[in-house]
KEVEX-772805 format. One record per residue (C-alpha): residue number from 1; residue in one letter; x, y, z. Coordinates in Angstrom, 1 decimal. Example, Ala and Ser with C-alpha at 12.3 -4.5 7.8 and 13.67 -1.06 7.14 Angstrom:
# residues 2
NODE     i   aa     east    north       up
NODE     1    a     12.3     -4.5      7.8
NODE     2    s     13.7     -1.1      7.1
***
This chain:
# residues 175
NODE     i   aa     east    north       up
NODE     1    m     32.0    -18.5      0.8
NODE     2    m     31.7    -22.3      0.5
NODE     3    v     34.9    -24.2      0.3
NODE     4    p     34.7    -27.0     -2.2
NODE     5    m     35.2    -30.6     -1.0
NODE     6    t     38.1    -32.7     -2.2
NODE     7    a     37.2    -35.9     -4.0
NODE     8    w     38.3    -37.8     -0.9
NODE     9    e     36.1    -35.7      1.4
NODE    10    a     33.1    -36.1     -0.9
NODE    11    l     33.6    -39.9     -1.0
NODE    12    i     33.8    -40.1      2.8
NODE    13    a     30.6    -37.9      3.1
NODE    14    h     28.8    -40.2      0.7
NODE    15    l     29.9    -43.4      2.6
NODE    16    r     28.4    -42.0      5.8
NODE    17    q     24.9    -41.9      4.1
NODE    18    p     23.0    -45.2      4.4
NODE    19    e     21.0    -44.5      1.3
NODE    20    y     24.2    -44.0     -0.8
NODE    21    l     25.6    -47.3      0.6
NODE    22    h     22.2    -49.0     -0.2
NODE    23    v     22.5    -48.0     -3.8
NODE    24    l     26.2    -48.9     -3.9
NODE    25    l     25.6    -52.4     -2.5
NODE    26    n     22.2    -53.3     -4.0
NODE    27    p     23.6    -54.9     -7.2
NODE    28    l     25.2    -57.7     -5.1
NODE    29    p     21.9    -59.6     -4.4
NODE    30    i     20.8    -59.2     -8.1
NODE    31    y     23.8    -59.0    -10.4
NODE    32    g     26.0    -61.0     -8.0
NODE    33    l     23.5    -63.8     -7.7
NODE    34    s     23.1    -63.8    -11.5
NODE    35    i     26.8    -64.4    -11.9
NODE    36    g     26.5    -67.0     -9.2
NODE    37    l     23.7    -68.7    -11.1
NODE    38    f     25.9    -68.8    -14.2
NODE    39    a     28.7    -70.2    -12.1
NODE    40    l     26.5    -72.9    -10.7
NODE    41    v     25.4    -74.0    -14.2
NODE    42    l     29.0    -74.1    -15.2
NODE    43    a     30.0    -76.1    -12.1
NODE    44    l     27.2    -78.6    -12.8
NODE    45    f     28.2    -78.9    -16.4
NODE    46    l     31.9    -79.3    -15.6
NODE    47    n     31.2    -81.6    -12.7
NODE    48    e     34.2    -80.2    -10.9
NODE    49    r     34.2    -79.7     -7.1
NODE    50    k     36.5    -76.7     -7.2
NODE    51    a     34.2    -74.9     -9.6
NODE    52    s     31.3    -75.8     -7.3
NODE    53    w     33.0    -74.2     -4.3
NODE    54    v     33.7    -71.0     -6.3
NODE    55    a     30.0    -70.9     -7.4
NODE    56    l     28.7    -71.6     -3.9
NODE    57    a     31.0    -68.9     -2.4
NODE    58    i     29.7    -66.4     -4.9
NODE    59    v     26.1    -67.4     -4.1
NODE    60    f     26.6    -67.4     -0.4
NODE    61    v     28.2    -63.9     -0.2
NODE    62    c     25.8    -62.3     -2.6
NODE    63    a     22.7    -63.8     -1.0
NODE    64    l     23.9    -62.8      2.4
NODE    65    s     24.5    -59.3      1.1
NODE    66    a     20.8    -58.8      1.0
NODE    67    w     20.9    -58.2      4.8
NODE    68    p     23.1    -55.0      4.8
NODE    69    v     21.3    -53.8      1.7
NODE    70    a     18.0    -54.1      3.5
NODE    71    e     19.3    -52.6      6.7
NODE    72    l     20.8    -49.6      4.8
NODE    73    g     17.7    -49.1      2.8
NODE    74    e     15.7    -48.9      6.0
NODE    75    a     18.1    -46.5      7.6
NODE    76    g     18.0    -44.2      4.5
NODE    77    y     14.2    -44.4      4.1
NODE    78    d     13.4    -40.9      5.6
NODE    79    r     16.0    -39.1      3.5
NODE    80    v     14.9    -40.7      0.3
NODE    81    l     11.2    -40.1      1.2
NODE    82    a     12.1    -36.4      1.6
NODE    83    m     13.5    -36.2     -1.9
NODE    84    a     10.7    -38.3     -3.6
NODE    85    d      7.7    -36.9     -5.4
NODE    86    q      4.2    -38.3     -4.6
NODE    87    a      4.6    -41.3     -7.0
NODE    88    g      8.1    -41.9     -5.8
NODE    89    d      6.8    -42.1     -2.2
NODE    90    a      4.3    -44.8     -3.2
NODE    91    w      7.1    -46.7     -5.1
NODE    92    l      9.4    -46.4     -2.0
NODE    93    d      6.7    -47.9      0.2
NODE    94    e      6.2    -50.7     -2.4
NODE    95    h      9.9    -51.3     -2.6
NODE    96    m     10.2    -51.7      1.1
NODE    97    e      7.1    -53.9      1.3
NODE    98    r      8.4    -56.2     -1.4
NODE    99    a     11.8    -56.5      0.3
NODE   100    g     10.1    -57.3      3.6
NODE   101    k      8.0    -60.1      1.9
NODE   102    v     10.9    -61.9      0.3
NODE   103    l     14.1    -61.2      2.2
NODE   104    w     13.9    -64.6      3.7
NODE   105    v     14.5    -66.1      0.2
NODE   106    f     18.0    -64.6      0.1
NODE   107    y     18.8    -65.9      3.6
NODE   108    t     17.5    -69.4      2.7
NODE   109    v     19.7    -69.4     -0.4
NODE   110    a     22.7    -68.4      1.6
NODE   111    g     22.0    -71.3      4.0
NODE   112    i     21.5    -73.8      1.1
NODE   113    a     24.7    -72.7     -0.5
NODE   114    l     26.6    -73.2      2.8
NODE   115    v     25.1    -76.7      3.2
NODE   116    a     25.9    -77.5     -0.4
NODE   117    a     29.6    -76.5      0.3
NODE   118    v     29.9    -78.4      3.5
NODE   119    v     27.7    -81.6      3.4
NODE   120    p     29.4    -83.2      0.4
NODE   121    l     32.7    -83.3      2.3
NODE   122    k     31.1    -86.1      4.4
NODE   123    w     28.6    -87.4      1.8
NODE   124    p     30.0    -86.8     -1.7
NODE   125    r     26.9    -88.2     -3.4
NODE   126    s     24.9    -85.3     -2.1
NODE   127    a     26.9    -82.8     -4.1
NODE   128    r     24.9    -82.7     -7.3
NODE   129    p     21.4    -82.6     -5.7
NODE   130    l     22.6    -79.9     -3.3
NODE   131    l     24.0    -77.9     -6.3
NODE   132    m     20.7    -78.3     -8.1
NODE   133    a     18.8    -77.1     -5.0
NODE   134    t     21.1    -74.1     -4.7
NODE   135    l     20.6    -73.3     -8.4
NODE   136    i     16.8    -73.4     -8.1
NODE   137    g     17.0    -71.2     -5.0
NODE   138    t     19.4    -68.8     -6.6
NODE   139    a     17.1    -68.4     -9.6
NODE   140    a     14.2    -67.7     -7.3
NODE   141    a     16.3    -65.1     -5.4
NODE   142    v     17.3    -63.4     -8.7
NODE   143    g     13.7    -63.2     -9.6
NODE   144    c     12.8    -61.7     -6.1
NODE   145    g     15.7    -59.2     -6.5
NODE   146    g     14.4    -58.1     -9.8
NODE   147    w     10.9    -57.7     -8.4
NODE   148    i     12.2    -55.6     -5.5
NODE   149    g     14.5    -53.6     -7.7
NODE   150    y     11.8    -52.8    -10.2
NODE   151    a      9.9    -50.9     -7.5
NODE   152    g     13.1    -49.4     -6.1
NODE   153    g     14.2    -48.1     -9.5
NODE   154    q     11.0    -46.1     -9.9
NODE   155    v     11.4    -44.2     -6.7
NODE   156    r     13.7    -41.5     -8.2
NODE   157    h     13.7    -42.5    -11.9
NODE   158    t     10.6    -41.1    -13.4
NODE   159    e     11.7    -42.4    -16.8
NODE   160    f     11.0    -46.0    -15.6
NODE   161    r      7.3    -45.3    -14.7
NODE   162    y      4.8    -46.8    -17.1
NODE   163    g      1.5    -46.2    -15.3
NODE   164    p      0.2    -45.2    -12.0
NODE   165    a      2.1    -45.6     -8.8
NODE   166    p      1.0    -48.5     -6.6
NODE   167    t     -1.3    -47.9     -3.6
NODE   168    p      0.3    -49.9     -0.8
NODE   169    e     -1.5    -50.4      2.4
NODE   170    p     -0.4    -47.8      5.0
NODE   171    h      2.2    -49.0      7.5
NODE   172    e      4.8    -47.4      9.7
NODE   173    h      8.5    -47.4      9.0
NODE   174    g     11.2    -47.5     11.6
NODE   175    g     14.1    -45.2     11.2
***
């Protein structure tokens, strides 16, 4: 006879699975950066340094969150592959390939946000151009996140598939 898990035990079991943590955290680089983008626009409009710091902090944290999201996705690859159908397998490879191609964009945006927060303390006239650079980079990262997420969403969600699965070039995955 199987003893049912308590809610706490189930939560702990899920939090030990990298693929679960990947799904839990992957909204940060997309939705979080979208909120950061809105905050940057607001900070530019208000021309208020405190608003800029809040926006830059949101962008920095959410852009940098792409690192654990990618690491957890890589760690959970084999388990998700075992659950995927043939088309899902192709989408999983496409998802990982896309992430590998543009992950640097998120790190660059985190760096620009950090520079935009610190440099104006010494050179105040640099604040607005650095905020604009952060805004442009953040918009690019949001687009990249959507591009990665589109492929990732189709791995297990057949209702999102509107055509044949991609045919990525064969490559090996660590794990």
